[in-house]
C-alpha positions in Angstrom: 62.5 -76.4 65.7 59.9 -77.6 63.3 57.2 -76.7 65.9 58.5 -73.2 66.1 58.6 -72.7 62.3 55.0 -74.1 62.0 53.9 -71.8 64.8 55.7 -68.7 63.3 54.0 -69.6 59.8 50.6 -69.9 61.5 51.0 -66.4 63.1 52.0 -64.8 59.6 49.1 -66.7 57.9 46.6 -65.3 60.3 47.8 -61.7 59.6 47.9 -62.5 55.8 44.3 -63.7 55.9 43.2 -60.7 58.0 44.8 -58.3 55.5 43.3 -60.0 52.5 39.8 -59.7 54.2 40.3 -56.2 55.1 41.3 -55.2 51.5 38.4 -57.1 50.1 36.0 -55.4 52.5 37.5 -52.0 51.6 37.0 -52.7 47.9 33.4 -53.7 48.5 32.6 -50.7 50.5 34.2 -48.3 48.0 32.5 -49.8 45.1 29.3 -49.4 47.2 30.1 -45.8 47.7 31.0 -45.2 44.1 27.7 -46.9 43.1 25.6 -44.8 45.7 27.2 -41.4 44.5 26.0 -42.1 41.0 22.5 -43.3 41.8 21.9 -40.5 44.6 22.9 -37.9 42.1 20.6 -39.3 39.5 17.8 -39.8 41.9 18.1 -36.2 43.1 18.1 -35.0 39.5 21.3 -33.2 39.9 23.7 -32.3 37.3 26.6 -34.8 36.3 29.0 -32.1 37.4 27.8 -32.2 40.9 30.3 -34.3 43.1 32.3 -35.3 40.1 35.5 -34.3 41.8 34.5 -36.6 44.8 33.6 -39.4 42.4 37.0 -39.3 40.7 38.8 -39.3 44.1 36.7 -42.3 45.3 37.3 -44.1 42.1 41.1 -43.5 42.4 40.8 -44.9 45.9 39.1 -47.9 44.5 42.0 -48.4 42.0 44.5 -48.2 44.7 42.7 -50.8 46.7 42.6 -53.0 43.6 46.3 -52.6 43.3 46.7 -53.3 46.9 44.7 -56.6 46.5 47.1 -57.5 43.6 50.1 -56.9 45.9 48.6 -58.9 48.7 47.7 -61.8 46.4 51.4 -61.7 45.3 52.5 -61.6 48.9 50.5 -64.7 49.5 52.1 -66.6 46.6 55.6 -65.8 47.9 54.7 -66.8 51.4 53.5 -70.1 49.9 56.9 -70.6 48.3 58.6 -69.4 51.6 56.7 -72.2 53.3 58.2 -74.8 51.2 61.7 -73.4 51.6 61.5 -73.6 55.4 60.4 -77.2 55.2 56.7 -76.9 55.8 55.5 -78.1 52.4 53.0 -80.7 53.9 51.7 -78.2 56.6 48.1 -77.1 55.8 47.6 -73.5 56.5 44.5 -71.5 55.4 40.9 -72.1 55.0 40.9 -75.1 52.9 39.3 -73.5 49.8 40.9 -74.8 46.6 43.4 -72.5 44.8 43.6 -71.9 41.1 46.4 -73.7 39.3 49.6 -71.8 39.0 50.8 -70.5 35.7 52.8 -73.1 33.9 50.8 -76.1 34.7 50.2 -78.2 37.9 53.2 -78.7 40.1 53.9 -82.2 41.0 55.5 -83.2 44.3 55.5 -87.0 43.9 57.3 -88.9 41.2 57.0 -92.6 40.1 60.1 -94.4 41.1 61.3 -97.9 39.7 
């Protein structure tokens, strides 16, 4: 039973990490697009009005991707909580990079006993 839960958690984690990478890549490419539109217009000595509508839509796409990143990070946090709920607290899943501390201080799993 524990083996099945661990395998299921690993499959979900792989999908989560792939989604996180895809969103980050899309954010980077969209930022690059926005930057190129601004510099290309300037380098071509075109009016600021040229492609303004395209820039606004691309900027909105970037904002939507930033929101998607926020949502996938929240998904990650909730899946970390679910991992504990199903008895996989001690199972290491991920790339091993340190995570920033959670709001409210560090969570302690061990206690001193008398």
